[in-house]
N, C-alpha and C positions, 0 to 999 in steps of 0.2 A: 686625236692629235692631228694638227695641221701640218701637212708635208710642204716644205718650202724649198724651192731651188733658188740659188743666188747667181746672178750673172756678174761678170767682172770679178771673179773670186780672188784673183791674184792682186788686185788693186787695193788701195787704202779703204775705199768705201765698201768694197766687197768683203774685205776682212772684218770691218766693223759690223756689217750685216750678219756675217757668219757668227761672230761672237754673240750678237744679240739673240740670234736663233738658238744657239747652244745654251745661253743663259736663261731662256724662257722655260716655263714649265709646261706650256701647251703647244709648242711648235717643235718640229723635227726637221733637221737638214736632210733633204732627200737628194739634192743634186747641187753641183757647183760647176759653173761654166766660165771659160775664159777663151780668148781669141787664139787662133793657131799661132804657134811660135812663142807663146807665153812660157816663161821658165817655171810657172806653177803647174803646168800640165803634168798629169800622172801622179802628182803629190797628193797626200791626204789633205783635205780642205782645212783641217785644223792644225796642221804642222806649225804654222806661224805662231800659234798660241800654245804649243806644246800639248795639243789635244788630239786624240785619235777619234775620228768620226766614222771611219769606214767608208767615207765618200771621197772618191778621187776627183780632182779637177779635170774636166774634159772639154774638148772643143766640139765634141759630137752632140749636137743639140738634142737629138732624139734620146740619146742615152742620158744626158743631163736632166732632161725634163720628164723622163719616165717615172711615173708614180707621184709626181708633184701635183699638189692642189693649186699652188700659187707660185709664180715666178716674180722675184723682186729684181728689177733691172735699173742700175745706175751705170750706163756705159756710154756709148756714142750713138747718135741717131741711126747710122747705117746698121750698127750691130743690133740695136733695139728692134728695128723693123724686121730684121731677119729672125730674131727670137720670137717676135709676135706671130709671124707666119707659122712657125712650128707650134706655138701655143694654141693657135686656132685649130690646127690639125689635130692636136691631142686633147683639146678641151681644157687647157690649163689657164686659169685666171691670171691676171698680171697686174703688178704694181709698177708703174713707170715713173722714175724720178729723173730720167735723162733729160737734159736741156739742149738747146741749140737746134730744135726742129724748124724747118721751113713751114709756111702755111700749108703747103701741099702735103708734107709729111704728117702734120697734125691731122689733116683730113684722113690720111690713111689709118692713123690710130683710132679716130672716131669710127671709121668704117669697120675696123677690126672689133671694136667694142660692141658693135651690134650683134656679133656672133658669140663673143666671150666677155664676161664682165671684166672691166678694167678700171683701175684707179690711175689717173694721170694728173700729176701736179708738178709745177715748177719747183716746189719745195715741200718736203715731207715733214718738216719741223712743225710740231704743234704750236710753238710760240709764233712762228712766222705766219701761220694761218690765222691765228688770233689777231695778229697785227694787220693782216689784210682786211679783216672785219672792222678794226678800229679806223683804218684809213678810209674805208667806205663811209663810215659814220662821220668822220672829220670833214671829208670833202663835201658831203651833203650839208652839214651844218655851217661850214665856213663860207661856202659859195665862191663866186668868182673874184671876190676882193682880195684873195690870197694867191700869191704866186707859188707854184709847186715845183720842187726840185728833188730828184731822187739820186742819192749818192751811194754807190756800192763798192765794196773792197773784197778781193779774193786773192788767193795764193797765185804765185807766178806761173803755175802750170795750167791754169784754167784757160781754155781755148776760145770760149765764146764771150762776147761782150755786147751790150750789157748782159748781166746774168739773167737767166731765166726767171729768177725770183724778182729782180728789179723790173723786168718787163711785165710780170704778173701784177706787180704793184701799180705800174703805170696803167695797165688795162683796167684795174679796179677803179683807180682815180678818174680815168677818162669816162668810164661808164657812169660813175656817180655824178659827173658833170654833164652827162648827156651828149658826149662827144666821142671821138674815135682816136686812139693813140696813133694810128698811122697818119692822121691829119695833124695832130697837135704835139706829137712827140718831137723833141729836139735832142739829137743824139751826138752832135759834134758842134763845137764852138772854136773858131780859130780866126785870128785876124780881126778885121773891122766887121763886127757882126751886126752893128746897129742895136737899137734898143730891144729889150725883151718883148716878144710878141704877146699881147694879152691872151690869156687862156692856154698858153703853151705849157708843156710839162717837160722840164729839162732833166737830162741824165748826165751823171759824171761817173767815170770808172777808174778804179785804182787796182793795180795788180802788183803784188810783191810778196816775197818771203813765203811764209806758211800760213797766211791769214785764212782761217777756215771759211768765214763768211760774215760780212757786216753790211747792214742796210739801214740807211737813215733817210727819212722823208721829211723835208722841210716845208712848212706852210708859212710863207713870208708875207706878212701884212704890213700896214703902216703903223709903226710903233710897237709891234710885237712879232714874235716868231714862235711857232709851235714845232717841236721836233718829236717824231715818233721813230724809235730805233729798235733794232734787234741785232744782237751780236752773238755769234756762235763761238764757243771756245773748244768744242769737240764735235765730231761727226756723230756722236752717240745719239744726239737728239733726232737726227735724220733717220737713223736706224730704228729708234723707238717708234717714231711716227710711221715708218714703213711697216712695222709689225702690226700696228693698230689698223693700218689700211688692209693688210693681208687678212687679218681676222674679220674685218668688215666684209670682205669679199666672199667669205665662206658661205656657200649656198646661195649667193646673190645671183639674181637674174641678169642676163646680158644687158649691157649699157655702159656708158661712159660716166664715171663718177670722179668727183674731186675730193680734196681733203675737207672741204666744207661739208660734204655729205658724210664723210667718215666721222667728223667731230660734231655733227649736228648744228652747224653754224648758219645754215640757210634759213 
């Protein structure tokens, strides 16, 4: 049985992860973490679903991670980095689905992974990661004769833009073209922008309502347009992918892994 601790247990994604763990036949909920001041603290982690788990939500990292084999973390960058420090101390592997990290913070995660096996991905959805592979193949095949635009939409509470998934798509596209997203990414357009720069990769962001997550990549050529899209109607796909990542980490040697490793897409 794989013991899993869930961070952000009082939030929507945390609850979805807890439900997925409880519904699995090979995983056990061993801990539930949330930030100080959360109304979920002290409650049974399964209360929201009418389930008794015997696991109380806690802000005490050592208590919440005690006995865990893997932590699944979809929180905020500062929280994730604090959690990883304790994971390293206790030897707990980690699945990180948090987005919005700076390059320096990503370097901290990579350094952590040299001590404890970690899966870090901008999106844990199996479908999104298959889409990333398709984008790579499309960019290689179509070449520079097609303009690339990435359009993403999320709920009104999302705090980072573009989404981590959109940026991951941009990075895949840039690498396939032999360039760098920091050089060719265009993230804002306003006023008199002039003509589109050849080779640029544009981004557009939509925020509103309860949109779970939608990503569309347009390859715009002369006389035709190809669109590759992924739309999430539920966070359940992220939870299912996270459990696949947690199972992948069982017994895994230290290192930084991605969902392409988990799914065998490399």
